[in-house]
RODO-2510 file (C-alpha; in nm, 4 decimals, decimal comma):
residues 219
     n   res          X          Y          Z
     1     i     5,4846    -7,9051     3,1370
     2     k     5,3686    -7,8309     2,7810
     3     s     5,0844    -7,6124     2,5689
     4     r     4,9722    -7,6680     2,2416
     5     y     4,7880    -7,3419     2,2730
     6     s     4,8974    -6,9683     2,3594
     7     g     4,7258    -6,8346     2,6851
     8     l     4,7686    -6,8588     3,0865
     9     v     4,8594    -7,1600     3,2377
    10     i     4,8100    -7,1902     3,5823
    11     v     5,0397    -7,4410     3,8063
    12     r     4,9563    -7,5266     4,1429
    13     i     5,1757    -7,7526     4,3535
    14     i     4,9678    -7,9101     4,6345
    15     s     5,2290    -8,1466     4,8033
    16     v     5,6004    -8,2169     4,7878
    17     r     5,7571    -8,5482     4,8621
    18     v     6,1511    -8,5128     5,0226
    19     r     6,3747    -8,8162     5,0377
    20     d     6,6822    -8,8810     5,1559
    21     f     6,9793    -8,9332     4,9589
    22     s     6,9498    -9,3086     5,0272
    23     g     6,5615    -9,3062     4,9905
    24     m     6,4948    -9,4989     5,3038
    25     f     6,3079    -9,1867     5,4227
    26     s     6,0644    -8,9571     5,3313
    27     f     5,7700    -8,7395     5,4152
    28     t     5,5025    -8,4829     5,2367
    29     c     5,4966    -8,1049     5,2980
    30     k     5,1423    -7,9626     5,1889
    31     t     5,1682    -7,6504     5,0499
    32     e     4,9585    -7,3770     4,8163
    33     a     5,2259    -7,2808     4,5717
    34     t     5,0618    -7,0941     4,2492
    35     a     5,2594    -6,9468     3,9309
    36     d     5,1230    -6,8156     3,6406
    37     i     5,2902    -6,9355     3,2776
    38     i     5,2106    -6,6968     2,9758
    39     v     5,2544    -6,8614     2,6513
    40     m     5,2868    -6,6232     2,3943
    41     p     5,1351    -6,6804     2,0437
    42     e     5,3092    -6,8039     1,7425
    43     n     5,4150    -6,4811     1,4885
    44     k     5,3443    -6,6206     1,1454
    45     k     5,4080    -6,5280     0,8076
    46     i     5,1406    -6,2694     0,6442
    47     d     5,0281    -6,3473     0,2920
    48     k     4,8017    -6,0667     0,2580
    49     k     4,8826    -5,7145     0,4125
    50     l     4,6643    -5,4538     0,5267
    51     e     4,5615    -5,1909     0,3207
    52     v     4,5829    -4,8337     0,5024
    53     l     4,4107    -4,5656     0,3543
    54     s     4,5353    -4,2389     0,2910
    55     d     4,2428    -4,0190     0,3140
    56     g     4,2680    -3,7378     0,5787
    57     d     4,2740    -3,3605     0,5755
    58     g     4,5811    -3,3687     0,7498
    59     s     4,5264    -3,2806     1,0788
    60     e     4,7239    -3,4341     1,3739
    61     n     4,4670    -3,6690     1,4542
    62     q     4,3934    -3,8187     1,1642
    63     t     4,7537    -3,9198     1,0958
    64     q     4,8671    -4,2983     1,0846
    65     n     5,2116    -4,1970     1,0794
    66     k     5,4490    -3,9420     1,2190
    67     k     5,6822    -3,7584     1,0079
    68     g     5,9977    -4,0096     0,9217
    69     t     5,8442    -4,3114     0,9832
    70     d     5,5739    -4,4029     0,6584
    71     v     5,8216    -4,6290     0,4895
    72     s     5,5982    -4,6242     0,1635
    73     e     5,7739    -4,2969     0,0576
    74     i     6,1179    -4,1502     0,0773
    75     s     6,1333    -3,7707     0,0855
    76     d     6,4529    -3,7184     0,1654
    77     i     6,8191    -3,8653     0,2586
    78     r     6,9993    -3,6890     0,5253
    79     e     7,3272    -3,7429     0,7401
    80     y     7,2395    -3,9836     1,0312
    81     v     7,2169    -3,8146     1,3823
    82     a     7,1586    -3,9707     1,7127
    83     g     6,8302    -4,1304     1,7992
    84     d     6,7668    -4,2550     1,4162
    85     k     6,6571    -4,6245     1,4306
    86     q     6,8344    -4,8726     1,2567
    87     q     6,6445    -4,9262     0,9761
    88     q     6,6391    -4,5792     0,8321
    89     i     6,9912    -4,6369     0,7496
    90     h     7,0443    -4,6171     0,3915
    91     w     7,3199    -4,8843     0,3805
    92     k     7,3879    -4,8140    -0,0039
    93     i     7,4739    -4,4621     0,0039
    94     s     7,6308    -4,4272     0,3399
    95     a     7,8965    -4,6777     0,2020
    96     k     7,9207    -4,4626    -0,0819
    97     w     7,9459    -4,1511     0,0650
    98     d     8,1696    -4,2983     0,3656
    99     k     7,9025    -4,1876     0,6658
   100     l     7,6150    -4,2620     0,7609
   101     m     7,2883    -4,1512     0,5672
   102     v     6,9391    -4,2317     0,6830
   103     k     6,6353    -4,2006     0,4939
   104     e     6,3470    -3,9335     0,5775
   105     y     6,0110    -4,0454     0,5363
   106     g     5,6984    -3,8515     0,4253
   107     m     5,4018    -3,8513     0,6149
   108     p     5,0648    -3,9562     0,4469
   109     y     4,7212    -3,8501     0,6184
   110     t     4,5293    -4,1877     0,7423
   111     n     4,3169    -4,3064     1,0033
   112     e     4,4834    -4,4571     1,3265
   113     l     4,3648    -4,8317     1,3365
   114     m     4,2724    -5,0336     1,6645
   115     l     4,3116    -5,4288     1,6045
   116     v     3,9956    -5,5895     1,8047
   117     p     4,0151    -6,0033     1,8219
   118     e     3,7187    -6,1820     1,8769
   119     l     3,7626    -6,3667     2,1751
   120     y     3,5404    -6,6619     2,1632
   121     f     3,5567    -6,9841     2,3354
   122     d     3,2908    -7,2322     2,2812
   123     g     3,4006    -7,4635     2,6299
   124     e     3,5724    -7,7368     2,4218
   125     n     3,7561    -7,6395     2,0984
   126     p     4,0189    -7,4032     2,1870
   127     k     4,1844    -7,3787     1,8466
   128     p     3,9592    -7,1168     1,6847
   129     l     4,0641    -6,8697     1,9617
   130     d     4,4405    -6,9677     1,9581
   131     e     4,4192    -6,8685     1,5993
   132     t     4,2637    -6,5831     1,6565
   133     i     4,5173    -6,4853     1,8640
   134     d     4,8192    -6,5869     1,6410
   135     v     4,6602    -6,3736     1,3631
   136     l     4,5915    -6,0440     1,5657
   137     y     4,9891    -6,0965     1,6916
   138     s     5,1244    -6,1385     1,3345
   139     y     4,9253    -5,8252     1,2006
   140     a     5,0475    -5,6319     1,4840
   141     y     5,3703    -5,7348     1,4510
   142     e     5,4036    -5,6538     1,0600
   143     l     5,2394    -5,3017     1,1725
   144     l     5,5241    -5,2974     1,3916
   145     r     5,7674    -5,3622     1,1194
   146     e     5,6256    -5,0962     0,8852
   147     n     5,6450    -4,8572     1,1571
   148     r     5,2767    -4,7960     1,1640
   149     i     5,0878    -4,6160     1,3989
   150     f     4,7951    -4,8312     1,5608
   151     y     4,6006    -4,9835     1,8759
   152     v     4,5271    -5,2798     2,0009
   153     g     4,1980    -5,3230     2,1714
   154     y     3,9667    -5,6116     2,3186
   155     i     3,6725    -5,5966     2,5206
   156     n     3,5923    -5,8152     2,8737
   157     a     3,2872    -6,0086     2,8222
   158     l     3,1522    -5,9644     3,1827
   159     t     3,1666    -5,5915     3,2317
   160     s     3,1742    -5,4941     2,8481
   161     e     3,4620    -5,2780     2,9691
   162     t     3,7341    -5,2101     2,6723
   163     s     4,0855    -5,1893     2,7133
   164     s     4,3707    -5,0742     2,4287
   165     l     4,6972    -4,9897     2,4197
   166     r     4,8967    -4,7948     2,1676
   167     i     5,1498    -5,0187     2,0512
   168     e     5,5015    -4,8575     1,9525
   169     s     5,7304    -5,1773     2,0438
   170     v     5,7091    -5,5410     2,0745
   171     e     5,6809    -5,4905     2,4468
   172     d     5,3960    -5,2821     2,4373
   173     l     5,2512    -5,5790     2,2059
   174     d     5,3298    -5,8393     2,4820
   175     v     5,1915    -5,6189     2,7506
   176     i     4,8364    -5,5831     2,5995
   177     v     4,8335    -5,9571     2,4891
   178     k     4,9173    -6,0806     2,8195
   179     q     4,6638    -5,8581     2,9622
   180     m     4,4477    -5,9938     2,7345
   181     f     4,5214    -6,3371     2,8862
   182     y     4,3562    -6,2502     3,2158
   183     t     4,0140    -6,0846     3,0999
   184     n     3,7054    -6,2830     3,0723
   185     i     3,6059    -6,4400     2,7126
   186     s     3,2796    -6,5051     2,5515
   187     n     3,0581    -6,7854     2,4478
   188     d     2,9238    -6,5511     2,2184
   189     p     3,0946    -6,6065     1,8371
   190     k     3,0162    -6,2853     1,7491
   191     f     3,0352    -6,0450     2,0642
   192     s     3,3216    -5,8455     1,9490
   193     y     3,1970    -5,7868     1,6265
   194     n     2,8305    -5,6521     1,7368
   195     y     2,9783    -5,4545     2,0153
   196     f     3,1926    -5,2690     1,7099
   197     k     2,9945    -5,3046     1,4259
   198     g     2,6587    -5,0936     1,6106
   199     i     2,9517    -4,8380     1,7369
   200     g     3,1771    -4,7712     1,4058
   201     r     3,4821    -4,5814     1,4856
   202     y     3,6030    -4,6167     1,8384
   203     e     3,7397    -4,3057     1,9665
   204     g     3,8864    -4,1891     1,6540
   205     k     4,0028    -4,5048     1,5320
   206     s     3,8971    -4,7450     1,2239
   207     i     3,8150    -5,0822     1,4143
   208     v     4,0278    -5,4139     1,2104
   209     y     3,8263    -5,7022     1,3528
   210     i     4,0253    -5,9979     1,3642
   211     k     3,8851    -6,3657     1,3892
   212     e     4,0578    -6,6326     1,2736
   213     a     4,1128    -6,6122     0,9052
   214     v     3,8793    -6,3360     0,8818
   215     i     4,0347    -5,9844     0,8691
   216     s     3,7871    -5,7156     0,8072
   217     c     3,7219    -5,3319     0,9084
   218     l     3,4417    -5,2577     1,0505
   219     s     3,4555    -4,8681     1,0815
***
């Protein structure tokens, strides 16, 4: 079984033919076995990075990064302690001093982000939806690599209910994407766009709208 696109593949077995080793005898068993198979998106190379603003007043609810995670600015070098991430290790200085040293990052004040894909399908061509999910996954993966604090959210087109998850690991990203594959998608090409465009910021978060090759900030 192969799938050209990411998403949910439902496999049903309605009958099984059983034969003996010689092939002389056989019989058929009917069954209702069903399995859900998740095909994950493709993580593509990002050509244009998201520009994260730095315009907060320093309050906790306006920080894009916790202290020690902003890779754009190194504020100090210190000795390694248990629990430090491997990405923080400064290998050159560690080799020079003959002990593990890590980079202590600064803490800029910026707005939190929520990536929102346009889950639109016209009923015939799934490629645009597949590309949208690929772009979402790739940008989210890039933000994870940069240790950014962000969310991924989507709207159920049937209930208009918004679901979101704070993404702190690849496992979190995979969870929200898999949940997304079970939601009701829209036949309106601007369903999510119009919803978030009208409300501005969502629960204090800036909305980054994603549709195929379109990336835009709605708030």
